N, C-alpha and C positions, 0 to 999 in steps of 0.2 A: 218593474212590470215584466213578467216572463212572457216570451212569445210562445206560439203553439208548439214549436219543436222542442222547447225546453220543458213544457208541461208534459208532452208526450214521453220525453226521456225520463222524467221523474216517475211517471206511472209505470213505465216499462221496468224501471229499476225496482220499484215496490213489488211488481209481479214476480221479479226474480228473487225476492227475499231480502233485499237491501233495507237497512234501517233508515229512519229519517235523518239521524245524525250522520250516517255514512254518506247519504245522498247530499246532505248539506256540505260536508267536507269536500266531496268529489266535485261538486258543481261551484263551490265557492260562494254559496248563498246562505242566508239565515235559515234556521229550522222552521221558524214561523212561516217563511215563504213557501217552504216545502209543504207544510200542513195546509196552507191556504190553497196551493195548487191541487192538492188531493181532494179538498172539500168543494172545489168549483164544480157545480152541476153541469156546466156547459161543456160539451165534448171539445176537445182540443181542435178538431177539424172545423168546428162551427164558431170558434172564438174569432173575434175580429182581428184581421191582419193589418198591422200598421207598418209602414216602411221603416227600416232601421239604417242608421248611418254606417252600419257594418256590412250591409248587403253587397255593396260593390267589391268587397274585399274577401268575401267568404270563399270564392273559388280559389283565390290565391293562397289563402290559409290552408285549405284542404290539399292543394298541390304541394305546399311546403312540407306538410306533415307526412306525405307519401315519400318524400326524399329522406328525411331524417326526423328524429324525435326531438324537435325544437321546443323550447320552453314557451309558455304563453308570453313571458316578458320579451323574449327575443322576437317573437312574431309581432307583438305590439310595436316594437321599435321598427320592424320592417315596414309595416303599413303606415306608420307615422311618416316615414320618409316619402311615402307615395301620396300623402295628403290626407290621411285619416284624422278626423277631428274629435272622434268620440273618446270615451274613457277606457281605462285598462280593464276594469271589471267586466265590461261587455265582451271584450276579447277573450278574457279568461273563461267566462261562462260558455262561450262558443267552442273554445279550443279543448278544454279539459275532457268532455266526453269523447271527442275525436281521438285524443291521445290514449285514453283508456281503451277505446275500441281497438286502436292499433296494437296496443300491448296484448289484447286478447286474441290476436290473429293466430291461427293455427300455423305451427312451424313443423315441417317434415324433418325427422331426424336424419342427419347426414352421416352415413357410414362410409368408410374407405376400405380399400383392398389392402392386404398385407404389404407392408413396406412402402405404401403410397404416401402417407402424410403423418407428420407429427405437429403438435401444437405447442407453442412456447409463450410464457408469460412470467411476470413478476408479481409478487404480493408483499405487502408490508407486514412485519411481525414485531413491531414495537421497537424498543431500544435495548442495547447491550453495552456494558462497560468493557472496553478493550483498551489496554495500555493506559488506564486511568481516565479515559475519555468516553462519554456516552455517545454511541454511534447508532444511527438508524440501521436496523437489521431487516434485510429483504430476503425473500425466498424465491430462487429461480426454479422454474418447473418446466420439464419437457416430457410430453406423454405421447406415446405412439397411438394413432387413431384406431387401429384395428384391434390390438390386444389390450389397450389401456395400460400397458407396461409403462411405468413412470420413473423419472429420475428427478431428484430435488437437490439443491445445493444452497446453502445460506451464505450471504455476502454482506459486506458493510458499504458497498458502492455498487451503483448501477451503471458505471461508466463503460466505455466500449471494451476496454481490456478485460474487465470482469465479465461482461456479457459474452464475449467470444471465448473466454476461458471456460465458462460454465458449459458452452456448447460443446467444446472439445471433451470435457469430462463426461458429458451426456453421451456423446458418440462412442467413447471408449467404454462406457457402462453398458451400452446396447450392443457393442461389438460391430457397429456399422452405422450407415447414414441412410435415412429415408429419402424418397425421391423429392419431396417438397416439405417445406416447413411453413406453417401459418402463424402470422404475427398480428398483434394489434398495432396501432400506430406509435410504436416505441421510438423515441428520438434517436436511439443508437442504431436503428435500422431504417426507419422511414423519415426522409426529410420533408416530403410533401405528398399530399394525396388529393389531387384536384381532378374532378370530372372523370374518375376512373383511372387516371394515369398516376402511377406511383414513381417517385423519385427516391431511389435507395441511397443510403450512405455508401460512399465509395469504397471504404475499407471493408464494410460488411459485404458489398458485392464481390470483392475480391475473395473474401473468406468463403462465400457461398460457391463461387466458381472452383475454388481450390478443393472443396469437399464434394462437389458434384451434385448439390441439391438446388432446387428452384425455390426462392422465397416467394410467399404469397402474403398479401396484406388484406385484413378484414375491411369490409366497408365501414366507414365511420358511423358511430352510434349503433352498431350492431353487435353487442356483446355475445348474443346467443350463437354467433358464428363459430366461436371457439369455446363453446361451453364444456368440451371435454377436459380442457386444461384449467378452466376457471372453477368449475364445480368441485374438484378435489381440495381447493384451498381450505374451506371450512373443516373438512375431514382431517387435513394435515394439522390444523391448529388444535382441534379438539382431541384427536387420537394420539398425536405425537407431541406437540409443543407444549401444551398446557400441563402444569403439574410436574414438570421436569426441571432439573437444575443443570446448568452448563458451566464448565470451567473457562470456556472461551470459545472463539470461533472454530478452532480445530475440533473441540469436543462436541459442539453441536452438530457439526458435519459428520463426525464419526458416528454419533448416536442416530442421526437421520439415515445414514447408509445402512446401519443394522436394522432400523425400523423398516426401511424399504424391502430389505431381503426377507425379513422374518414376518412382517405383518402386511404392509400395504400391497405388495405385489403377489402376496400368497393368499389374500382374502377372496371370498366369492364376490365378484363385482355385481353391483345392483342392476346394471343395465344388460350386460352380456350373460349374467348368471354363470360365468365361468371364472376361474382364477386367471388374472393377467399373466402370471408366470406360464401357465399351460398354453394360453393363446400365443404368447411370445415365442414358443418353440416352433410354431407354424410361420411366424412372421420373421424370425431371425434370418432365414435363408433368402429373404427378398430384400434385405438391406444392402446398400452399396458398401463395398469394402473401404476401410479406412485408408488414407494416404500413408505412404511409407514413412513420411516425417511429419511431426507435429507442426501445425501452423504457428507462427511466432506471434502470440497474443500478448505482446509486451509493449510498454512505453520505453522509448530510447532517448536518453539525454547524455550530456557530457558535463563532467565535474573535474575540478582540480583538487588534489589531495593536499592537506596541510602538513606542516613539519611534524606535528604530533600524530600523523598517520590516520587521518579521518577524512571523509568526504561528507558534504552536507546535502541532504535531500529531504524535502517535505518538513522542514523544521527540526529534523533529527540528524544525528551524526553516526556514520557507519565506518568501521575501521578497515584499513587495508594493511598488507604486510609492510614492515618497516622499510624494506628496500624500495618500496614505491612511494615513500614520503616525498612531499613537495614535487609531485609530478603533475604535469598539465594534461588535459584532454584524456582523462580516464572515461571510457564508455560505461554508462550505467544503464542496465535494463531492469525495469520495474514491472513485475507481474502483480496480481492481486494478493499474493502471499509472500513474495520474497524480493530482495534487491540483489542483483548480480552485478559485479564490477569487473571490467575487462581492461587490460593493458595491451593495446593492439588486439590480437586475436586470443590472447591467453586470459582465461578466467582466473582472477587472483583472489576473489572473495565472494562469498554468498551469505546473506543475512536474511532473517525473517523481517518482513516489512512491518515497521512500527507505525501504529495508527495515532499515537499520541503526539506531543510536542516536547522539544527540549530534552529528548532521551539520547543517551550515548550507547549505541549497540556495538559492543567491543568483543572481538575474539581474542582471548589471552595470547594465542599463538602468534597473532600479528605483532605483538609488542615485545616479543622475546629479544629482538635486537636493540630495543630501547631500554631494557631494564637496567643495564650497567650505566648507560649514559644518563639516565634520570637520577641515579643515586651517587654517582662519582663526584668527588670534590675537585677543585682546581689543582690542589697539590697532588692528588692521586692521578690526575690526568697527566701532569708533568712527569711524574715518576714512571708512569706507563710508557710515555714517550721515550725517556731515557732507557728504560728496561728493554725496549724493542730495538735498540741499536745492534745488539748482537749478544752472544753468550758471555763474553768477557764483561760487557756492560751490565748484563743481568746479574752476574755474580757480585759485582761491585755494589750495585744498587741494593741488593738484598742485604749485604753487609752494612751499607750506610744506614738503611732503615733500622737495623738492629742496634747500632752503636751511637747514632746521633739523633736520638728521639727528640730532645728539646730544640735543637738548632737545625732540624731537618729542612724546613723551608729555606733557610739561608743557604745551606749546602746545595740544595736543588737549584736555587737561582744561580749560584756561581757555576755549577756544572752546565746549565743551559747557556750561560754566557760563553763558557769554554767551547761548547758545541758550535755556536755560531762564529766564534773567533778562530778556532783551530780546525774545525771540520770534524766529521764523525770518525774518520779513520784514525787520526792522531789522538782524539779523545779516548777511543776504545783502547788503543795501545797504552796510554797513560793509566787507564783504569785497570788494565790487566797487570801492569807492573806494580801499581799500588796495592792490588788485591794480594800479590805474591808476598808482600811484606805486612799484610793486614793493616794497611794504612787507609782506613775508610774515612777520608777527609778530602773535602773539595779543594782546600788549599794545597794539599800534596799533589792532586791531579793537575791543578793549575800550574804549579812549579815544574812538574814533569813535562807538561806541554810547552812551557817556555824553554826548558832545557833542550827538548827535542827540536824546537824551531831554531834555536841558536846553533845547534849541531848541524842542522840542515842548511841554514843560511850563511854561517860564519866561514865555512871553507876549511877551518883548522881542525886539528884533532881535539876533540872534547873528551872530558872525563866520562867514562861510562856511567850511564844513569844508575845501574845497579850499585856501583861503588858509592855514588853520592847517597843513595838511600841507605846503604849499609853503614856509612860514616854517621849519618844523622841518627840512625837507631842506636849505634854504639854510644854516641855522646849522651843520648837520653838514658841509656842503661847505666852509664858511669856517673850520672848526676852532674855532668859538666854544665848543664843549664842551671844557673843559680836562681834560687827562689828569693824573692824580694820580701822584706819585712813590711807587713801591712800597717804597722804603727807609724811608719813614715807618711803614709797617705792620710792617716787620721790627723797627724800634726799639721800637715799642709792645709787640710780642710778647715781645721780650727782657726789657724792664723788668717786664712782668707775670710772666714766668717766674721772675726773680730774686726778686721780692717774694714 
């Protein structure tokens, strides 16, 4: 049963040209009920009035709608808490016309002076595959109130670092900072908004103070307050974003910057009927100057590097120079686009921020000190150790490698034993004398070391080492070393087998 006010509302809507279906949807009633109300010959003012269970709460509902655009369900819950025993549909039929009337209220266009205000907001632009991962793509927009000169930037995160970085880029694009910036209730800026009192995020407050602008927050549920920045998003989507292909985040931002300069800020604006670029020439001089140094819009953390010269962050690995392997407490600064790694105050590496998982972002220059270590064999490492003792040792080792190919590991092992037993000085002296006679053999070096130690420790006059080597070489040349008949060994082996 409709009351007189609802019947009057139906007839008023019909007089304004609304259809029966539209009235039924708007008031949440059946079309037959609308037709019945229109056929009723009794004027609404003369129809019998009966008390409604909603009457004690109507003033409260009207007052709540003046504060904010609450839904009928929310208002129904509010009056239930106050003792309302009626149904939800009764509340809905009363609230819907009031909400619609509130939406039709005239709003005076709000214009600002040059340099006075800019408006800021985010909008969603679907998904983009970056580093093999589908990421939500967002568009940051800042628009100057007087000129409608606009800056946009696409990002895959709306965190505080990305939010502040986009601000810095916008200020640099404008060449200055407006006196105040208007925001919706973004979590990166506004912590709470109660009874007209705004609690701002502390880092954001510091950022605003550093750049000299005053942040302003819109009243909740009042999107028309910042219509200058919200209305262009459909234009950005249709005129720029749709129908284009992008190679990645850097590409979409490069194309958007060209679109701003060539199209968006050069078009004839529908409200001002002037080009934003032309009006910006008047507004530019009213912007505050940029600070001398950029605000540090980065996340800072600390990581330890591994022995294979990488640090871990966000599920990915980033390389550091080989000399910083296995270091603790490397400072890592993460911006929306890059990862910078510091050792104390020295910046030792910069990488592109990887948005995927399990990737290794490696700079080949960082591994130059590890290329030899990664491919060298244990034998080569031992040879290099001996080779590095000095020029005499280097010459001997080069000769040893050329002449003792098959037994090289055995010779190297004996030489390293001599090094630890006799010391580097005596070993190098023995190598030098062995090289003089082209005796590239570890046994020769070992015998020479023994002779030199006996000469040093015995106290008597010893035979010169050179004479000993000369005598050995002469005997070899004269064939005094008898060669044995191998048939003897075969006979011994046969007898041993038969036995």
